[in-house]
N, C-alpha and C positions, 0 to 999 in steps of 0.2 A: 354944533353940528355933529351928527353921529358919523363915526368912521365906517366907510363901506368896505365890505370884504372884497379882496382881490379875486377876480374870476378869470380863468383862461378864456381868451377871446380870439387869439390869432396865432397860428403856427408861424414861426420864423423860418427862414431859409438858410442853408449853409451846412457845412460839415463839422463845425467845431462843437465841442460838448456844450458850450453855452447856448448854441442854437438847436440842440437836440430836444429840448423841453418846450412845452407850450409857453408862449409869451404871457406874462401876467400884466394886467393893466395897472402899472405902478407909476409913480411920478416919473420914473426914469424913461419909460417908453410910452406914456400917455400921449406925448407929442407925436411920436411915430404913428400911433393908431389914428390920432386926429388928422394928421397929414395924409395918411393912406386913404381915409374916408373922403377927404376933399379931393384927392387925386382921382379916385374912382368916379366921383360926381363930375369932375372936369372931363374925364375920358368919355363919360356918357354924353355930355354936351357936344363934344367934338364928333363923336360917332353919329349923333343925331344930325349935326350939320352936314356930315358926309352923306347920310341917308337922304336928306332933303335935296342935296345936289343931284344925286343919282335919280331921284324921283322926278325932279324938275326936267331932267334930260328926256324922260319918258312921258312927261306931261301928266304926272300923277302926284298924289300927296305922299308925304313921308310914311304915314301909317299904311297906305296902299302899297308902297314899296316893301314894307316889312311883311305884308301878307304874301306878296310875290316871292320874297326870299324864303319865307316859311314853306311855301309850296315847292320851291326848288329843292330845299333840304329834305322835305318829308315825303314827297310824292314818289311812290314806288311803281307807278303805272296804273293804279286803281283810283287815283284822286285822293284827296284828304278831306276829312269831315270838318265842318265849320268848328265844331267843339274842340277838335285837336288843335287847330290853328289858334283859336281864342285862348286856349290854355298855354301854349308856348309863348304867345305875345302878352299874356296877363291882361286880357281885355274881355269884356262881355261878349258872348256869342252874337248878340244882336248887332254889335258894332261890326264884327267881321261880316255878317250877313249883308248889312247895308253897304259896306265898302266893296264887298265882292260883287254885288249887283252893279255898282258903278264900273268896276274893272271889267266885268262881262260886257257892258255896253261899249266900253272903249276897245274891246277886242283882245284883252289880255288874259282872260280866263274863261273856262267853261264851268258851268254849274249843272249838275245833274242829280236827280234823286237816286239814292242808293237802292239797288235791287233787293237788298236784304231788309231794309227798314225805310219805308216811305217818309219817315220824319227826318231822316238824315240826308243832308245835302253834301255831295262829294264835289270838291273843287279841283280843277287841274289847269295848268297853263296851256295857252294856245301856241301854235307855231309862231304867230306874231310875237308873243311874249318871249319865247325862246330866242328868236332872231334878234330882237332888240337887246336882250340881255347878253347875247353872244357879241354884239357890236361893242358892248361896254367891258367885256371880259378882260381884255389886255390892260385897260386902264385900272380896273379893279385889282388885277393881279399885281401890277406895279405898285399900287398903293399898299396892298397887304405886305409886299416884300419890303417896302420902305418902313412901314409901321413896326414890323417884327424883325428888322435887320440885326438887332443886337442879340437875338436869341439863337442858340444852336437848336437843332431839332430836339435834342434831349432836354434842354432847358425849357423850351416852349411846352413840351409835353408835361414836365413837372409843374410848370407855372399854371398851365391849363387845369391840371388835376387839382392843385391847391385852390385855384380860383373857383372851380366847380364845388369843392368842399365848402369854401367860404360862402358861396351862393346858397348852398343847402342849409348851412347854419344860420344865415340871415333869414331864410324863409321860416325856419323853426323859431327864430327869435321874434319875427313878426307875429307869428301865431301866439307865442308866449306873451308878448305885449298886449295883443288883442284880448287874450283871456284875462290877464291881470286887470286891464281897464274895464272889462265886462264885470268882473267881480267887485271892482272898486265902485262901480256905478250902482250896484245892488244895495 
């Protein structure tokens, strides 16, 4: 078996000189990387369970909950285009369109055609949605406080920045793998 070249894959945390350089995927830390990947997968499962719980309280699905949360985060008063929500959720725009129509029928959102481009649908939350989300806000705040209790504000900021960087590198890695597989199929 050919020996693989060690490639930097993960920045480590800490102040020591040992932690100042990118981590190499070596036999020494391969287990750390493997465990980290499993932990991220596990966190995703638990977050999905929490999303489904909140969605059930509102009588909607988990993906519909995520659409509502995207609108809470993104809407600056003008509504949010289907394309923007689909991009942040990493789903096809037709899925957001279908689910937003269901949410509209349930009274959680408004959909209107953009005044600038009739092909664009702008979505926004209704007063009903804001009221129902407000009813859950103290529970959601308590849950976030519990989840992030071990972090100081500074630590959480650093962790979030590192995690965003890791997310970006994973997106690029995904494209690299797709390109490599495309060339392998030729």
